[in-house]
C-alpha positions, 0 to 999 in steps of 0.5 A: 500500500502506498503511504498516506501523506498526513499532516496535523493542524492544531494550535495546542503543541502537546495535542499536535505532537501526540497525533504526530507521534501516532502518525510516526507509529503507523506503518501506512501513514507518512508525516508530511508536517505539523502546523499550528494554524491553517494558514501555515498548512495552506501551501502544502495542502493546496499543492497536493502534498497532503492526502489526510489532515488531522485538524483541530476545530477551534483555532484562531484566525481560521477555524477547522470547520471553515478550513475544511470547506476550502480543502481540495477535492480528494483531501480527507479530514479527521477532526480532533477536538475537545468539543463534542458539540461540533459533531454534526457540523463536521459531518456536513463538511465531509469529515470522515471521523471526529475524535475527542481529546485526549485521543487514544492510539486505538481511536487514532488507528481506527480513524486512519484505517477508515481514511485508508479505505477511502484514499486507497480503495480496493477495486471490486469485481462486481463494480458495486457503488461504494459507500461515501461519507454522505451515507452516514450520520454522526450523532452524540448519544450517551456521552459518545459519538455514534456513526449511523448508516442513513439507510438503517434509519426507519424513522425519527421521532422529535421530542421537544429538545431531542430526537429519537432515531429508530433503526432497522433491526433494533428494539432500542432507539438512539437519543440525541440532542438535535432538533428536527429541522437540522436533522431533516436537512442532513437526510436525503430528501429523495429517501426521507420525508417529514410526515408530521411535526414530530416524525420523519420517515425513511420511505424505503422502510415503509411496510404498510400505509393505513389511513393516516398512519404508516406502519413499520414492523409493528410501530405506527407513525401518524401522518398529520394534515399539514404533511398529508398532501405531500405524502399522498403525492409521493404515494401516488407517484410510487403507485404510478411507477409500479403500474408502469413497471407491471405493464412492461413487456405486455403485448 
């Protein structure tokens, strides 16, 4: 495997040196540089000398989130920070992972390995499409960050200042401090739909539609009057496509 050229950007010297030491210990990584600010690293990154960046979020002048938006296509970012509240924002700018300080070597290697899977993909014979960062949602629940595959979400239930995310094949929900509006923006609109002030559903997970309710493996989600028209339009569109498919190949 070709070594992944990696740099560290952190204005805290001890934190930066810890990550740099981890990079030196990891066989498939090559340390390109250690920088105390985004401005110092710009030249190396923009000239294509870096594949992977371990980046602090809260830094003077130019913060990590803002800098991540300026990254050239193909450069991967892992955020390393002491603040868990930026997890959702880090997902929005395409970070492949989000590590909370102090970072253990095991956590570091997990992130580096994930980065390698994106930067050094193995060709598959069947050419199936690979998963990307946008296929996942990162949320904070029970004092830790959890990565959720969006396609596994059955529905989302909003409860005042937090939401419950119900997953396929699980009897327990993941509870996180997010509002429905921000979560809705993080989900693909062709796969998820708001059907109630307090519910977002995965359209691919629907089993039965019963009057003004949607049934998911025994759980019932109401469709409110405010969202009924848009949901019924989706149902009509899906039925039209199904009928057209049934009619193909007939004389």
